[in-house]
C-alpha positions, 0 to 999 in steps of 0.5 A: 922311788929313787930305785925305781928311776935307777931300776930304769934308768939300767934298763933303758941303759942297758937295753940303748947299749946292746941295741946299739952295738947290734946297728954297729955290727950290722952297718960296719962293713959299709964304714971306709976300711980306716973306721972298721976296728973296734974302736974306730967303728964306734966313733964312726957310728953315728955318722954313717948311722944316719946316712941316707945311704943306710936302709931307713930301718936301720935308722929308725933303730938308732934313733930308737937307742938315741931316744933311749939314752934320753930317757936313761939320763932322765930317769937317772937324774931323777933318780939323784934328784930323789935321792937327794943327791941335787949335785949328781942329779945336776949333773946328769940333767945337764947330760939330758939336755946336750943329749936331747939336744943332739937327739934333736939335731940326729932326728931332723937328720932323720927326718930330712932321710925320710923325705927324701926316700919319699921325693925317690918314689 
């Protein structure tokens, strides 16, 4: 069973990373000049991906990458627990809880941006 969870983890993590890179490349031109290089743009992605000026379609895709990251972390924790490695399972589970909290905060920002878009119509 652990192998199945590890495969799910790998698929979700790779999909999330690739999709995040696609979104970063779509947004990098709208970043301020100091954040347009490859290294700094990775740090600015979260802020600018959920900015109210970013199109809602890109924001929705970014939220999907965050959801996939949560799925990867939870599946990874379950994989370690299934492999009877409680130490790594607990560490990854803590990472999942932190990521889920951050994703929830991001979702609230996204929801606010959606409501602002509806109000402007």
